[in-house]
C-alpha atoms as a printed R data frame, in Angstrom:
   type eleno elety resid chain resno       x       y       z
1  ATOM     1    CA   MET     A     1   0.000   0.000   0.000
2  ATOM     2    CA   LEU     A     2   1.063   3.555  -0.685
3  ATOM     3    CA   LEU     A     3  -0.331   6.874   0.494
4  ATOM     4    CA   HIS     A     4  -0.352   9.539  -2.211
5  ATOM     5    CA   ASP     A     5  -1.389  13.166  -2.887
6  ATOM     6    CA   ASN     A     6  -0.862  14.705   0.570
7  ATOM     7    CA   ASP     A     7  -2.014  11.426   2.141
8  ATOM     8    CA   ASN     A     8  -5.489  11.874   0.607
9  ATOM     9    CA   LYS     A     9  -5.266   8.879  -1.735
10 ATOM    10    CA   LEU     A    10  -4.336   5.270  -1.076
11 ATOM    11    CA   MET     A    11  -3.029   2.827  -3.648
12 ATOM    12    CA   ALA     A    12  -2.939  -0.903  -3.143
13 ATOM    13    CA   ILE     A    13  -2.076  -3.924  -5.254
14 ATOM    14    CA   GLY     A    14  -4.770  -6.593  -5.226
15 ATOM    15    CA   LYS     A    15  -4.161 -10.330  -5.318
16 ATOM    16    CA   ASP     A    16  -5.149 -10.180  -8.991
17 ATOM    17    CA   GLY     A    17  -2.172  -7.880  -9.750
18 ATOM    18    CA   LYS     A    18  -4.347  -4.823 -10.385
19 ATOM    19    CA   LEU     A    19  -3.616  -1.429  -8.901
20 ATOM    20    CA   TYR     A    20  -6.507   0.047  -6.912
21 ATOM    21    CA   TYR     A    21  -6.716   3.814  -6.342
22 ATOM    22    CA   HIS     A    22  -8.842   4.911  -3.354
23 ATOM    23    CA   ASP     A    23  -9.869   8.430  -2.348
24 ATOM    24    CA   LEU     A    24  -9.712   8.535   1.459
25 ATOM    25    CA   ASN     A    25 -11.761  11.753   1.725
26 ATOM    26    CA   LYS     A    26 -14.654  10.413  -0.357
27 ATOM    27    CA   GLN     A    27 -14.163   6.892   1.054
28 ATOM    28    CA   ARG     A    28 -14.572   5.183  -2.301
29 ATOM    29    CA   LEU     A    29 -12.619   3.456  -5.056
30 ATOM    30    CA   VAL     A    30 -11.684   6.047  -7.677
31 ATOM    31    CA   ASN     A    31 -10.003   3.872 -10.279
32 ATOM    32    CA   GLU     A    32  -8.383   0.510 -10.928
33 ATOM    33    CA   TRP     A    33  -5.795  -0.403 -13.527
34 ATOM    34    CA   GLN     A    34  -4.387  -3.614 -14.961
35 ATOM    35    CA   ILE     A    35  -0.999  -2.078 -15.675
36 ATOM    36    CA   ASP     A    36   0.958  -5.248 -16.453
37 ATOM    37    CA   LYS     A    37  -1.366  -7.786 -18.056
38 ATOM    38    CA   GLU     A    38   1.299 -10.506 -18.210
39 ATOM    39    CA   SER     A    39   2.518 -10.889 -14.648
40 ATOM    40    CA   GLY     A    40   0.820  -8.275 -12.455
41 ATOM    41    CA   LEU     A    41   2.492  -5.757 -10.204
42 ATOM    42    CA   LEU     A    42   4.915  -6.643  -7.426
43 ATOM    43    CA   ASP     A    43   5.462  -3.289  -5.707
44 ATOM    44    CA   ILE     A    44   4.671   0.430  -5.841
45 ATOM    45    CA   HIS     A    45   6.659   3.320  -4.399
46 ATOM    46    CA   PRO     A    46   6.769   7.139  -4.510
47 ATOM    47    CA   GLU     A    47   9.036   9.133  -6.818
48 ATOM    48    CA   SER     A    48  11.107  10.437  -3.919
49 ATOM    49    CA   LYS     A    49  11.379  10.162  -0.150
50 ATOM    50    CA   PHE     A    50   8.685  12.714   0.718
51 ATOM    51    CA   ALA     A    51   6.627  12.595  -2.485
52 ATOM    52    CA   ASP     A    52   3.664  10.973  -0.726
53 ATOM    53    CA   THR     A    53   3.240  14.033   1.537
54 ATOM    54    CA   THR     A    54   3.335  16.540  -1.320
55 ATOM    55    CA   ILE     A    55   1.242  17.108  -4.432
56 ATOM    56    CA   TYR     A    56   3.351  14.911  -6.680
57 ATOM    57    CA   ASN     A    57   1.267  13.184  -9.317
58 ATOM    58    CA   THR     A    58   3.365  10.233 -10.475
59 ATOM    59    CA   PHE     A    59   4.806   7.189  -8.728
60 ATOM    60    CA   LYS     A    60   6.619   4.003  -9.759
61 ATOM    61    CA   ALA     A    61   5.253   0.481 -10.096
62 ATOM    62    CA   ILE     A    62   7.360  -2.639 -10.567
63 ATOM    63    CA   SER     A    63   6.468  -5.960 -12.176
64 ATOM    64    CA   LYS     A    64   8.636  -8.998 -12.835
65 ATOM    65    CA   ASP     A    65  10.601  -7.356 -15.659
66 ATOM    66    CA   THR     A    66   9.227  -3.821 -16.087
67 ATOM    67    CA   ILE     A    67   9.305  -0.495 -14.255
68 ATOM    68    CA   PHE     A    68   6.282   1.730 -14.879
69 ATOM    69    CA   GLU     A    69   5.772   5.419 -14.220
70 ATOM    70    CA   VAL     A    70   2.136   5.599 -13.162
71 ATOM    71    CA   ASP     A    71   0.159   8.806 -13.504
72 ATOM    72    CA   PRO     A    72  -3.360   8.689 -12.006
73 ATOM    73    CA   ARG     A    73  -4.416  11.540 -14.310
74 ATOM    74    CA   LEU     A    74  -4.135   9.213 -17.327
75 ATOM    75    CA   GLU     A    75  -7.049   6.913 -18.161
76 ATOM    76    CA   GLU     A    76  -4.832   3.820 -18.583
77 ATOM    77    CA   GLY     A    77  -2.741   4.688 -15.513
78 ATOM    78    CA   ALA     A    78   0.734   3.890 -16.814
79 ATOM    79    CA   GLY     A    79   2.672   6.448 -18.786
80 ATOM    80    CA   LEU     A    80   6.303   5.549 -19.338
81 ATOM    81    CA   LYS     A    81   7.630   2.032 -19.003
82 ATOM    82    CA   LYS     A    82  11.030   0.423 -19.200
83 ATOM    83    CA   ARG     A    83  11.215  -3.306 -19.844
84 ATOM    84    CA   TYR     A    84  14.270  -5.260 -18.747
85 ATOM    85    CA   SER     A    85  15.275  -8.661 -19.981
86 ATOM    86    CA   THR     A    86  18.128 -11.020 -19.288
87 ATOM    87    CA   GLY     A    87  19.870 -13.147 -21.841
88 ATOM    88    CA   PRO     A    88  20.314 -16.919 -21.562
């Protein structure tokens, strides 16, 4: 779980690998995204140490082989992504 947007929003990864975005003031689910359809998300974290207590819009999400920059303002959730692979 990750607090976001001056601690007004809460993000959590479900067992299905989806990212759930909750508004704590309205006490309801705002959005949900299937960011990595192949393997699901493993972890989420803020952009910087104190980003969760400021009005910083993006955060990072990590799957098995990809790092995503997630922006809740976008409909699909994920903006930039960087896929990593290892050779045999």
